[in-house]
C-alpha positions in Angstrom: 0.0 0.0 0.0 1.5 3.5 -0.8 2.7 5.5 2.1 0.2 8.4 1.2 -2.8 6.1 1.4 -1.5 4.4 4.5 -0.9 7.8 6.2 -4.4 8.9 5.1 -6.1 5.9 6.7 -4.0 6.3 9.8 -5.1 9.9 10.2 -8.7 9.0 9.7 -8.6 6.2 12.3 -6.9 8.5 14.7 -9.5 11.2 14.2 -12.3 8.6 14.7 -10.8 7.4 17.9 -10.7 10.9 19.4 -14.5 11.4 18.8 -16.6 11.8 21.9 -19.7 9.6 22.4 -22.2 12.1 21.0 -19.9 12.6 18.0 -19.7 8.9 17.4 -23.5 8.6 17.7 -24.1 11.4 15.1 -21.5 9.9 12.8 -23.2 6.5 13.0 -26.7 8.0 12.4 -25.4 9.9 9.4 -23.6 6.8 8.0 -26.8 4.7 8.5 -28.9 7.4 6.8 -26.5 7.5 3.9 -26.5 3.7 3.5 -30.3 3.5 3.7 -30.7 6.3 1.1 -28.3 4.6 -1.2 -30.0 1.2 -0.8 -33.4 2.8 -1.5 -32.1 4.5 -4.6 -30.5 1.3 -5.8 -33.7 -0.6 -5.2 -35.7 1.9 -7.1 -33.3 2.1 -10.0 -32.9 -1.7 -10.3 -36.6 -2.4 -10.1 -37.8 -3.6 -13.5 -40.6 -1.8 -15.4 -43.8 -4.0 -15.2 -46.4 -4.1 -18.0 -49.6 -6.1 -18.3 -49.1 -9.7 -19.6 -52.9 -10.4 -19.7 -55.8 -8.5 -18.4 -59.5 -9.5 -17.7 -58.5 -13.0 -16.8 -60.9 -15.3 -14.9 -59.8 -16.8 -11.6 -58.8 -20.1 -13.1 -56.9 -18.6 -16.0 -55.1 -16.2 -13.6 -54.0 -19.0 -11.4 -52.7 -21.1 -14.4 -50.8 -18.1 -15.8 -49.2 -17.2 -12.5 -48.1 -20.9 -12.0 -46.5 -20.9 -15.4 -44.8 -17.5 -14.9 -43.5 -18.6 -11.5 -42.2 -21.9 -12.9 -40.1 -19.9 -15.4 -38.6 -17.8 -12.6 -40.1 -14.5 -13.7 -41.2 -11.9 -11.2 -44.8 -10.8 -11.4 -47.5 -8.7 -9.7 -51.3 -8.9 -9.7 -53.6 -6.0 -10.3 -57.3 -5.3 -10.8 -58.3 -7.8 -8.1 -56.2 -10.5 -9.6 -57.5 -10.3 -13.1 -54.4 -8.6 -14.5 -50.9 -10.1 -14.4 -47.9 -7.7 -14.6 -44.4 -8.9 -15.6 -41.2 -7.2 -16.6 -41.5 -5.4 -20.0 -38.6 -7.2 -21.6 -40.2 -10.7 -20.9 -43.7 -10.0 -22.2 -43.5 -11.4 -25.7 -41.5 -14.5 -24.7 -44.0 -15.3 -21.9 -47.0 -14.8 -24.3 -45.5 -17.2 -26.8 -44.7 -19.9 -24.1 -48.2 -19.5 -22.5 -49.9 -19.7 -25.9 -48.0 -23.0 -26.5 -49.4 -24.2 -23.2 -53.0 -23.2 -24.2 -53.2 -20.3 -21.8 -55.3 -18.4 -21.2 -58.0 -21.0 -21.7 -60.9 -18.6 -21.1 -62.8 -20.7 -18.6 -65.7 -18.3 -18.7 -66.8 -19.6 -22.1 -65.2 -22.2 -24.4 -67.0 -21.1 -27.6 -66.7 -23.0 -30.8 -63.7 -24.9 -29.5 -66.2 -27.3 -28.0 -67.1 -28.5 -31.4 -63.6 -29.6 -32.1 -63.8 -32.3 -29.5 -67.0 -33.9 -30.7 -66.8 -37.5 -31.7 -68.5 -39.3 -34.6 -70.8 -41.3 -32.3 -72.3 -38.2 -30.6 -76.1 -38.3 -30.5 -78.3 -35.6 -31.9 -79.1 -34.3 -28.4 -75.4 -34.1 -27.6 -74.7 -32.3 -30.8 -77.5 -29.8 -30.2 -76.5 -29.2 -26.6 -72.8 -28.7 -27.5 -73.7 -26.3 -30.3 -75.9 -24.3 -28.0 -73.1 -24.2 -25.4 -70.7 -23.0 -28.1 -73.0 -20.1 -29.1 -73.5 -19.2 -25.4 -69.7 -19.2 -24.9 -69.0 -17.1 -28.0 -71.6 -14.5 -27.0 -70.4 -14.3 -23.4 -66.8 -13.9 -24.6 -67.8 -11.0 -26.9 -69.8 -9.3 -24.2 -67.0 -9.7 -21.8 -64.7 -7.7 -24.1 -66.8 -4.6 -23.7 -65.5 -1.7 -21.7 -66.5 -1.9 -18.0 -67.6 -5.5 -18.2 -65.6 -7.9 -16.0 -67.5 -11.1 -17.0 -70.7 -12.2 -18.7 -72.8 -15.3 -18.9 -75.4 -16.0 -21.6 -78.2 -18.6 -21.4 -80.4 -19.4 -24.5 -83.8 -21.0 -24.6 -84.1 -22.4 -28.1 -87.3 -24.2 -28.9 -87.0 -27.5 -30.7 -88.0 -27.5 -34.3 -90.9 -29.8 -35.0 -93.7 -30.1 -37.6 -96.3 -31.2 -35.0 -97.2 -27.7 -33.8 -99.0 -25.0 -35.7 -97.2 -22.1 -34.1 -93.5 -22.1 -33.3 -92.3 -20.4 -30.1 -89.8 -17.6 -30.3 -86.3 -18.2 -28.8 -85.4 -16.1 -25.7 -82.1 -15.3 -24.0 -80.9 -14.1 -20.6 -77.6 -12.3 -20.1 -75.9 -11.9 -16.7 -73.3 -9.1 -16.6 -70.8 -8.4 -13.9 -69.3 -5.0 -14.2 -66.0 -3.7 -12.8 -65.9 -2.0 -9.5 -67.3 1.5 -9.7 -68.7 1.0 -13.2 -72.2 0.8 -14.5 -73.5 -0.1 -17.9 -74.9 2.8 -19.9 -78.0 2.7 -22.0 -76.1 2.4 -25.3 -74.1 -0.5 -23.9 -77.2 -2.3 -22.9 -78.7 -1.7 -26.3 -75.5 -3.1 -27.9 -75.8 -6.3 -25.7 -79.4 -6.8 -26.6 -78.9 -6.3 -30.4 -75.7 -8.5 -30.3 -77.5 -11.4 -28.8 -80.7 -11.1 -30.8 -78.8 -10.8 -34.1 -76.7 -13.8 -33.3 -79.7 -16.1 -32.8 -82.1 -16.9 -35.7 -85.6 -15.8 -35.2 -84.9 -13.9 -31.9 -86.3 -10.4 -31.4 -84.6 -7.7 -29.5 -87.5 -7.7 -27.0 -86.8 -11.4 -26.2 -83.5 -10.6 -24.5 -83.3 -10.1 -20.7 -80.2 -8.3 -19.3 -79.4 -8.4 -15.6 -76.4 -7.0 -13.8 -74.6 -8.3 -10.7 -76.7 -6.1 -8.3 -79.9 -7.8 -9.5 -81.0 -4.7 -11.5 -83.0 -5.5 -14.6 -81.6 -3.6 -17.5 -83.8 -5.2 -20.2 -87.1 -7.2 -19.8 -88.4 -9.9 -22.1 -91.4 -8.4 -24.0 -90.7 -4.8 -22.9 -87.2 -4.1 -24.1 -84.9 -1.7 -22.3 -86.0 -0.4 -18.9 -84.6 2.8 -17.5 -85.7 1.8 -14.0 -89.0 1.8 -12.2 -91.6 4.4 -12.5 -90.4 6.3 -9.4 -86.8 6.3 -10.8 -88.0 7.7 -14.2 -90.1 10.3 -12.5 -87.2 11.3 -10.2 -84.9 11.6 -13.1 -87.3 13.8 -15.0 -87.8 16.1 -12.0 -84.1 16.4 -11.5 -83.5 17.3 -15.1 -86.2 20.0 -15.1 -85.0 21.3 -11.7 -81.4 21.6 -13.0 -82.4 23.5 -16.1 -84.6 26.0 -14.2 -82.1 26.4 -11.4 -79.2 27.0 -13.9 -81.3 29.8 -15.5 -82.1 31.4 -12.1 -78.5 31.3 -11.0 -77.6 33.3 -14.1 -80.3 35.9 -13.3 -80.3 36.3 -9.5 -77.1 34.6 -8.5 -76.2 31.3 -6.9 -78.0 30.6 -3.6 -80.6 33.2 -4.2 -83.4 30.9 -5.5 -85.0 27.6 -4.8 -86.8 25.3 -7.3 -89.1 22.3 -6.7 -90.6 20.3 -9.5 -93.4 17.7 -9.0 -94.3 15.6 -12.1 -96.6 12.7 -12.9 -95.6 10.4 -15.7 -97.7 7.8 -17.5 -96.0 4.4 -17.0 -98.5 2.5 -19.2 -97.2 1.0 -22.4 -100.0 0.8 -25.0 -100.2 -0.4 -28.6 -102.8 0.9 -31.1 -103.6 -0.6 -34.5 -105.6 1.4 -37.1 -106.7 0.4 -40.6 -107.8 2.9 -43.3 -109.5 2.0 -46.6 -109.7 4.4 -49.5 -110.6 4.1 -53.2 -110.1 6.6 -56.0 -112.9 7.5 -58.4 -110.8 7.0 -61.6 -109.3 3.7 -60.5 -110.6 0.8 -62.8 -112.2 -2.1 -61.0 -110.1 -5.2 -60.3 -112.9 -7.6 -61.6 -116.3 -7.1 -63.2 -119.0 -9.7 -64.2 -122.6 -9.3 -65.6 -125.4 -11.9 -65.6 -128.6 -11.5 -67.8 -131.7 -13.7 -67.5 -134.6 -13.6 -70.1 -137.9 -15.6 -70.3 -140.7 -15.6 -73.0 -143.8 -17.9 -73.0 -147.6 -18.4 -72.8 -149.3 -17.8 -69.5 -152.4 -16.8 -67.8 -153.5 -13.3 -67.6 -154.3 -11.4 -64.5 -155.2 -13.7 -61.6 -158.8 -12.5 -61.2 -162.0 -14.4 -60.5 -164.2 -15.6 -57.7 -163.3 -18.3 -55.2 -165.6 -21.3 -55.4 -166.1 -24.2 -53.0 -163.0 -25.5 -51.3 -161.2 -22.2 -52.2 -160.8 -23.0 -55.8 -160.5 -20.1 -58.2 -163.1 -20.1 -60.9 -161.9 -18.4 -64.1 -163.9 -15.5 -65.3 -163.9 -16.9 -68.8 -161.0 -14.8 -70.3 -158.5 -16.6 -72.6 -154.7 -17.2 -72.1 -152.1 -14.5 -73.0 -148.3 -14.4 -74.0 -145.7 -13.6 -71.1 -142.1 -12.2 -71.1 -139.4 -12.0 -68.3 -135.8 -10.5 -68.2 -133.2 -10.0 -65.3 -129.7 -8.4 -65.4 -127.1 -8.7 -62.5 -123.6 -7.0 -62.4 -120.8 -7.8 -59.9 -117.9 -5.3 -59.7 -114.8 -5.6 -57.5 -113.3 -2.1 -57.0 -109.6 -1.5 -56.1 -109.4 -0.3 -52.5 -106.2 1.0 -50.8 -105.6 -0.4 -47.3 -103.3 1.2 -44.8 -102.5 -0.5 -41.5 -100.7 1.5 -38.8 -99.4 0.0 -35.6 -98.4 2.6 -32.9 -96.7 1.7 -29.7 -96.8 4.3 -27.0 -93.8 3.9 -24.7 -94.1 4.8 -21.0 -92.8 8.0 -19.6 -95.2 10.5 -21.1 -95.7 13.5 -18.9 -99.2 13.8 -17.6 -98.9 16.8 -15.4 -96.2 18.8 -13.7 -96.1 21.6 -11.1 -93.2 24.0 -10.5 -92.7 26.2 -7.4 -89.9 28.8 -7.5 -88.9 31.1 -4.6 -86.5 34.0 -5.2 -84.8 36.0 -2.6 -86.6 39.2 -1.9 -83.4 41.2 -2.0 -82.2 39.7 -5.3 -85.7 40.1 -6.9 -86.0 43.8 -6.0 -85.2 44.9 -9.6 -86.9 42.0 -11.4 -90.4 41.7 -13.0 -91.9 38.5 -11.6 -94.3 38.3 -14.5 -91.5 38.3 -17.1 -89.6 35.8 -15.0 -92.6 33.6 -14.7 -93.1 33.6 -18.5 -89.4 32.8 -19.0 -89.5 29.9 -16.6 -92.7 28.6 -18.2 -91.0 28.4 -21.5 -87.8 26.8 -20.1 -89.7 24.1 -18.1 -92.2 23.3 -20.9 -95.3 24.2 -19.0 -98.5 23.2 -20.8 -101.6 24.9 -19.3 -103.9 22.8 -21.4 -102.4 19.7 -19.9 -103.0 21.1 -16.4 -99.4 22.2 -15.6 -98.9 25.0 -13.1 -96.0 27.3 -12.1 -95.7 29.6 -9.1 -93.0 32.2 -8.7 -92.8 34.2 -5.5 -90.3 36.6 -3.8 -89.5 35.9 -0.2 -86.9 36.7 2.4 -84.3 34.0 2.7 -82.9 32.7 6.0 -79.2 32.8 5.5 -78.2 31.7 9.0 -77.4 28.2 7.9 -75.5 29.4 4.9 -73.5 31.8 6.9 -72.7 29.2 9.5 -71.7 26.8 6.7 -69.5 29.4 5.1 -67.8 30.2 8.5 -67.3 26.5 9.1 -65.9 26.1 5.6 -63.6 29.1 6.1 -62.4 27.7 9.5 -61.8 24.3 8.0 -59.8 25.9 5.2 -57.8 27.9 7.7 -57.2 24.8 9.8 -56.1 22.9 6.8 -53.7 25.7 5.8 -52.3 25.9 9.3 -51.8 22.2 9.4 -50.0 22.3 6.1 -47.8 25.2 7.3 -47.1 23.3 10.5 -46.2 20.2 8.5 -43.9 22.2 6.2 -42.3 23.9 9.3 -41.8 20.5 10.9 -40.2 19.1 7.8 -38.0 22.2 7.5 -36.9 21.9 11.2 -36.1 18.2 10.7 -34.1 18.9 7.5 -32.3 21.8 9.2 -31.4 19.7 12.2 -30.1 16.9 9.9 -28.1 19.5 7.9 -26.8 21.0 11.1 -25.7 17.6 12.4 -23.9 16.9 9.1 -22.2 20.3 9.2 -21.1 19.8 12.8 -19.8 16.4 12.1 -17.9 17.7 9.0 -16.4 20.6 11.1 -15.4 18.3 13.8 -13.8 15.9 11.3 -12.0 18.7 9.7 -10.6 20.1 13.0 -9.6 16.6 14.1 -7.9 16.0 10.8 -6.1 19.3 10.9 -5.0 18.7 14.5 -3.8 15.2 13.6 -1.8 16.6 10.8 -0.2 19.2 13.1 0.6 16.8 15.8 2.0 14.1 13.5 4.5 16.4 11.9 8.0 15.4 12.6 10.9 17.4 11.2 13.7 15.8 13.2 16.0 17.5 15.7 17.0 21.0 15.0 20.0 22.6 16.8 19.6 25.8 18.7 21.1 28.8 16.9 22.2 32.1 18.2 21.0 34.9 16.1 20.7 38.6 16.5 17.4 39.1 14.7 14.4 36.7 14.3 13.2 38.3 11.1 16.5 38.0 9.4 16.7 34.3 10.4 13.2 33.7 8.9 14.2 35.6 5.7 17.4 33.6 5.3 15.5 30.3 5.6 15.8 28.5 2.2 12.7 27.4 0.4 11.8 23.8 0.9 12.0 22.2 -2.5 9.1 19.9 -3.6 9.8 16.2 -3.2 11.5 14.8 -6.3 9.8 11.9 -8.1 10.6 8.6 -6.5 12.8 6.2 -8.6 11.9 2.7 -9.3 13.5 1.5 -6.1 13.5 3.9 -3.2 15.1 3.4 0.2 12.5 3.4 3.0 14.4 6.0 4.9 14.6 8.3 1.9 10.9 7.7 1.2 10.0 8.6 4.8 12.1 11.8 4.6 10.5 12.8 1.3 7.0 12.3 2.7 7.9 14.5 5.7 9.3 17.2 3.4 6.1 17.1 1.3 3.9 17.3 4.4 6.0 20.2 5.8 5.7 22.1 2.5 1.9 21.5 2.4 1.6 22.6 6.0 3.6 25.7 5.3 1.4 26.6 2.4 -1.9 26.0 4.2 -0.9 27.6 7.6 2.0 29.9 7.2 1.4 31.9 10.4 1.3 28.8 12.6 4.5 27.4 11.0 6.2 30.7 11.6 5.2 30.8 15.2 6.4 27.2 15.6 9.8 27.9 14.0 10.2 31.0 16.2 9.7 28.9 19.2 12.2 26.4 18.1 14.8 28.9 17.0 14.6 31.3 20.0 17.2 30.4 22.7 16.0 29.3 26.1 17.4 32.4 27.8 15.6 34.8 25.5 12.1 33.3 25.8 
């Protein structure tokens, strides 16, 4: 080991040994903090970037994928409740290829048409029909499960058997169970997409023959009724909220926020009716579809007028006149005219507004410069009030009680002030801790520097110097020769010469760094004992 490095380690060990107990404690704490920070930085920098390997997996598929990934020695993490597997980004494609070779993910939620690949030649007609139905159900469930917000889906089909022994064939129906992700709900367009997807995939199925139910038990689509936006109360409440929001937004622009109150009460018709009307019409210049004419004529001899007197036994006795010739004719015409027929089927959906009432109260202070009649007319148009339907609207100006609002504002202001004070206290606490740590580090650095400087001063050895008699101390100092720098060491240096060179170099460095102290030291050495 070079002498310079050995001397440096010796000075450091000597400085550490001279530390007091508090200094050693602070030094250990600083060293531990430095090591922990370095380890945390190394862990963060060496942690690989994870990316999704597969997402939306079933429980069985996720378990199989994790088992295969663990067997290959690849680190992984689970997310989204265990349905997403995260692996290092540089291993994604290799893992996907190896898992695909192993048949994963198998998609246990629905096997689809892969069920038909395993059918044997000896399968019965019932087995073939059942397997085909299961395959269709699996394919539909897999497609629905790929929609945004859907975690899993299950489809059940009720397909009537085809037979020639019934006069009317029943329509097929389907039921769809959907489990959405946490915090997600299916929108109306998504429910419509599910209904049309299932009905279009089954021959002869109507869109009204599909029932959709979510995991909370809410019916999103009924068989025979189609989409349902909720019960009658929910639809009424939604309508009232929509009208209230529109009217309140307009009032906030006119009188200001918090200066008005709106209440809407509506009655909606929840009956679904279907009306069929037929209309027949014929044009005057339209030729008939069919026309037939029948004529009948008769000519012959017959008796004249039936006149005479009744004799015995009610037998007519002729009056003696002779027979006369008779003639008969008849014409019949049958015409089928062309008639236009129009059949109209109208289905009236539920949700029609039967009657609504709106009550509006405006703060008396804010309404001082407003014309309530004009305001009423404006709100009537905005809310769609129909007086012929029986709708009513009432607008009044009253004094508002602002005690609760003022108390809430004060409480909110106090909460904001408390939060700001807590934030400032937190920042101050962090600043104090950081300052204390910085002060400790500075104190430790200063102590180390002083100890190192003192060790350098005490370890200096320039050998024995003879006492000299001199008339003037300044002249002696001026006449001192400059200490030349240590020459470069040859290939093989005597240990004694090397030690002397090191001492000369240390003496030169000390003279450069602390010239005043070196001068005082030399004065003390050069001054005779009698003159001190």
